[in-house]
N, C-alpha and C positions, 0 to 999 in steps of 0.2 A: 595676559593675566587680567582677570576681572577684579575690580575693587568696588565694594559696596560701602556706602557711607549712610549712616542712619542717624536720625535725631531720636533720642530716647526719651521716653516718659517713664522714668523709674522712681523707685522709692529712695529715701535718703540713704539707706544702707547700700543700695546698688551704686548710687553716685559716689559714696565714700569708697567703695571697693575699686571703682574705676579711677578715682583720684589717687588712691594708694598705688595702683598698678602703674600709673603714669609717673609718679614720683620715684618708684623703684627703678623703672626703665631709665629715667634720667640719671639716677644714682649710678647705675651700672655703666651707662655711657660715659659719665664723667670719670669713673674709676678706670675705665679702659683708656681714655685719653691721657690720664695721669700716668698710667703704666707705660704708654708709648713715649710720653715726654721724658720719663726717667730712664727707661731701658731700651728705647727704640725697638719695641716689640713688633713682631710680625702679626699678620692676620690670624694665623693659627694660635699664636700665644694669647691673643685676645679671646679667642673662642674657648681656650682652656681656662682662662682666668675667670670666666663666667661660673664654672663649676666650683672654683676656689671661693668666689664671692658667695655662692649659695651655701657653702659649708660654714663660712665665716660669719655671715649675717643671716639671722633667722627670717627677717622680713624678705630677703631676696630669695629665700628658698620657697616662699609661698607662690612665686610665679612659676609658670610652666618653663621647662628648659628651652623650648623654642622661642619663647618671648625674650629670655635672657640672651639667646644667641642673636636675635634680631637687634637687640640694643647694642651688642658688641659690633654687629655688622654696620649699624649706623655710624658708630665711631670710626670704623675702618673706612667707610665711604668718605668721611671728612678728611681722614689722613691721606688716602690715596688721591683725593682731589688736590690736596696740598702738594704732594709729590709730583703730580702731573703738571701743575702750574710752575713748579720749580724747573722741571725738565724742559718745558716749553719756553722757559725764560720770559715769562710774561712780565711786562713792565709794571711797576708799582707793587702793591701788597700781594702776597701769594696766597692769602687765605689760610693762615695757620689755624689748626683746629682749636676752638675755644670750648670752655665748659658751658654746657647747656644750662640756662637759667629758667626758661619758661617753655617747657615741653608741653605740647597740647594733644599729643596722640600716643597711642600704644597700639602695636601691631600684634594681635593675639591670634595665633594659628592653632587649629585643633590638631593634636597629634595623638597617636596611640589608638 
C-alpha cells in the first residue's frame, strides 16, 4: 500500500474543514471504545455503530462512510492489541484502549 503525505497550503476554510474531520474521527473512535467498554462489542458491532452515529449526530453524517469505518477500525486495532497482550500474558500493563485526546490525522479514502 502506498501512503502519500502532503503539506498543504490551503485557505482558512480548508483548514477548518480538515480540523473538523479530525475531530469527528476522534469522536467516532471514542464512541466505539466506549461501546466496547460497556458491551464488549465485536468488530462488526463497531462497524454497524458508525451508521447509528451518522444518523444520531448530524456532524458525523458529513463525513464519508469509509472515513467513519476507518475510525471504527482504529478503535478495533487498539482493542485487538489489548486482547493480544492479555493472551500473550505480557508482564506489566496490557495497554487497555484509552480515549483519544489529540488526534492528528484523518484517513480519507475516495469511494463511489
